[in-house]
C-alpha positions in Angstrom: 8.5 -5.2 3.8 10.3 -1.8 3.8 11.7 0.8 1.5 13.7 3.9 2.1 12.1 7.1 0.7 14.4 10.1 1.2 15.3 10.1 4.8 12.3 8.0 5.8 11.6 4.3 5.7 8.2 3.1 4.6 6.9 -0.4 5.4 3.5 -2.2 5.3 2.0 -4.3 8.1 -1.1 -6.6 7.9 -4.3 -4.9 9.0 -5.1 -5.5 12.7 -7.9 -4.9 15.1 -6.0 -1.9 16.5 -6.1 -0.1 13.1 -9.8 1.0 13.2 -8.8 4.5 14.1 -6.7 4.8 11.0 -9.8 3.9 8.9 -11.7 6.7 10.6 -8.9 9.2 9.7 -8.9 8.0 6.1 -12.7 8.6 5.9 -12.3 12.4 6.0 -14.1 14.3 3.2 -10.9 15.3 1.5 -9.6 11.7 1.5 -12.9 10.4 0.1 -13.3 13.0 -2.6 -12.7 10.5 -5.4 -14.3 7.5 -3.6 -18.0 8.6 -3.3 -17.7 10.6 -0.1 -17.3 9.7 3.6 -19.0 6.5 4.8 -21.2 6.3 7.8 -19.9 4.8 11.1 -21.8 1.6 10.5 -20.3 1.2 7.1 -16.8 1.8 8.5 -17.4 -0.9 11.1 -18.3 -3.3 8.4 -15.3 -2.3 6.3 -13.0 -2.8 9.2 -14.4 -6.3 9.7 -14.0 -7.1 6.0 -10.3 -5.9 6.2 -9.7 -8.3 9.1 -11.6 -11.1 7.5 -9.8 -10.7 4.2 -6.6 -12.1 5.7 -8.5 -15.1 7.1 -10.3 -16.0 3.8 -7.6 -14.9 1.5 -10.0 -12.6 -0.4 -8.0 -9.5 0.3 -4.7 -8.4 1.8 -5.1 -5.0 3.5 -2.0 -3.3 5.0 -1.3 -0.4 7.3 1.3 1.9 5.8 4.0 2.8 8.4 6.6 5.5 8.2 9.5 4.7 10.5 12.1 6.9 12.0 14.9 7.4 9.6 18.2 5.6 10.0 19.9 9.0 9.6 17.6 10.8 12.0 19.6 12.7 14.7 18.9 12.5 18.4 18.0 15.7 20.2 21.6 16.0 21.2 22.8 15.6 17.6 24.0 12.0 18.0 23.2 9.2 15.6 20.4 6.8 16.6 23.0 4.0 16.8 25.3 6.0 19.1 23.7 4.9 22.4 25.1 4.7 25.9 24.4 1.9 28.4 20.7 1.6 29.1 19.6 3.9 26.2 16.9 2.4 24.1 16.2 5.2 21.6 12.9 6.2 23.3 13.7 9.8 22.6 13.6 9.3 18.8 10.4 9.9 16.8 8.1 6.8 16.9 6.8 4.9 13.8 3.7 6.6 12.4 0.6 5.3 10.6 0.5 7.0 7.2 -2.3 5.3 5.4 -3.8 2.1 3.9 -2.9 0.0 0.9 -4.7 -3.2 -0.3 -4.7 -5.8 -3.0 -7.8 -8.0 -3.5 -9.2 -10.7 -5.8 -11.7 -9.6 -8.4 -12.5 -10.1 -12.1 -11.9 -7.7 -15.1 -13.4 -8.4 -18.5 -14.4 -11.9 -17.2 -10.8 -12.7 -16.2 -9.6 -13.3 -12.7 -7.2 -10.5 -11.6 -6.0 -8.6 -8.5 -6.9 -5.0 -7.9 -5.0 -2.5 -5.8 -6.0 0.6 -4.0 -4.4 3.0 -1.5 -5.2 5.9 0.7 -2.4 8.0 2.3 -3.2 10.7 5.0 -2.7 14.3 3.9 0.4 14.9 6.0 2.2 12.1 4.1 1.2 12.9 0.5 3.6 14.2 -2.1 6.6 12.4 -0.5 6.7 9.1 -2.4 5.1 7.2 0.5 2.1 6.0 -1.5 4.3 4.8 -4.3 6.6 2.9 -1.9 3.7 1.3 -0.1 1.9 0.3 -3.3 5.0 -1.3 -4.8 5.6 -3.2 -1.5 2.0 -4.5 -1.6 2.2 -5.5 -5.2 5.4 -7.4 -4.6 4.0 -9.1 -1.6 0.9 -10.1 -3.7 3.0 -11.4 -6.5 5.2 -13.5 -4.3 2.5 -14.9 -2.0 -0.4 -15.9 -4.2 -1.8 -18.8 -2.1 -5.3 -19.5 -3.3 -5.9 -22.4 -5.8 -6.7 -20.1 -8.7 -4.1 -17.4 -7.9 -1.8 -18.4 -10.6 -4.5 -17.6 -13.1 -4.5 -14.1 -11.7 -1.4 -13.0 -13.6 -2.3 -9.3 -13.7 -3.0 -6.7 -11.1 -5.0 -3.6 -12.0 -5.7 -0.2 -10.5 -8.5 2.1 -11.5 -7.9 5.7 -10.3 -10.4 8.3 -11.5 -9.1 10.2 -14.6 -9.1 13.5 -12.7 -7.2 12.0 -9.7 -3.7 13.2 -10.7 -2.1 12.0 -7.5 -3.2 8.4 -7.8 -2.5 8.3 -11.5 1.0 9.5 -10.6 1.4 6.7 -8.1 0.5 4.1 -10.8 3.0 5.6 -13.2 5.8 5.8 -10.5 5.1 2.3 -9.3 5.7 0.9 -12.8 2.2 0.1 -13.9 1.3 0.3 -17.5 -1.5 2.5 -18.8 -4.1 0.5 -20.8 -6.5 3.4 -21.5 -9.6 4.9 -20.1 -12.5 2.8 -18.9 -15.7 2.9 -16.9 -16.2 1.1 -13.5 -18.8 1.3 -10.8 -17.8 2.8 -7.4 -19.7 2.6 -5.2 -21.8 -0.1 -6.8 -24.3 1.5 -9.0 -22.3 4.7 -9.6 -20.4 4.6 -12.9 -17.1 6.6 -12.9 -14.5 7.2 -15.6 -11.1 5.8 -14.7 -7.8 5.0 -16.1 -6.9 1.3 -16.3 -3.4 0.6 -15.1 -1.9 -2.9 -14.8 1.2 -4.9 -14.0 2.3 -8.4 -14.7 2.6 -10.2 -11.4 4.7 -13.0 -12.8 7.3 -10.4 -14.0 7.1 -8.7 -10.6 7.8 -12.0 -8.8 10.8 -12.8 -11.0 12.2 -9.3 -10.5 11.7 -9.6 -6.7 13.4 -13.0 -6.6 16.4 -11.7 -8.7 16.7 -8.7 -6.4 16.8 -10.9 -3.3 19.5 -13.1 -5.0 21.6 -10.0 -5.8 21.0 -8.3 -2.4 20.6 -10.8 0.5 18.6 -9.6 3.5 20.5 -7.0 5.4 22.3 -5.8 2.2 19.4 -4.6 0.1 19.1 -1.2 -1.4 15.5 -1.7 -2.4 12.3 -2.8 -0.6 12.0 -6.1 1.1 8.8 -8.2 0.7 
């Protein structure tokens, strides 16, 4: 699942045991400003376990956000990445980099079964469209791969950024979610916060993704793959 953003390519990968360090980086005070503050090491360990277990149970799909070397990056000598001599494997090009976390999970909203999305992008990758690209890819993956018995009842996916979190509200807008108004949620549990309620129709997302694949077969797409 990938999407070009400027001269970079953003993709998402299922969370793995090797991603615990990324969770620690995302726990920095500046990153947790709108999420109740940094968690303790013990809580991080439990969160990491939940992220892994979510894939096994189907309760949540957590992804690592990866920024790849650009297809137009130049080699140190000015050549294109594809202009390789015998035995050259591109090892002198910038490696793929972990840029953050994006997740979609099953929950209820106003007594209706829905999905919810959340994301966290490291400071060095903010303001570049990476969070939007990763969020759209995760939403499309969720729309197309609803596998649990009641998933077809979960037609809508919501996101609840705090009202003052301009960056995350901008991601929702850029990712094509619709604003439903302000609301109050608890995060962490027991702590009420004022948020904006953004939503998207997953049935419509799935239809659009299927149409995009039909118009742009793999290898010819100009948009993200999921």
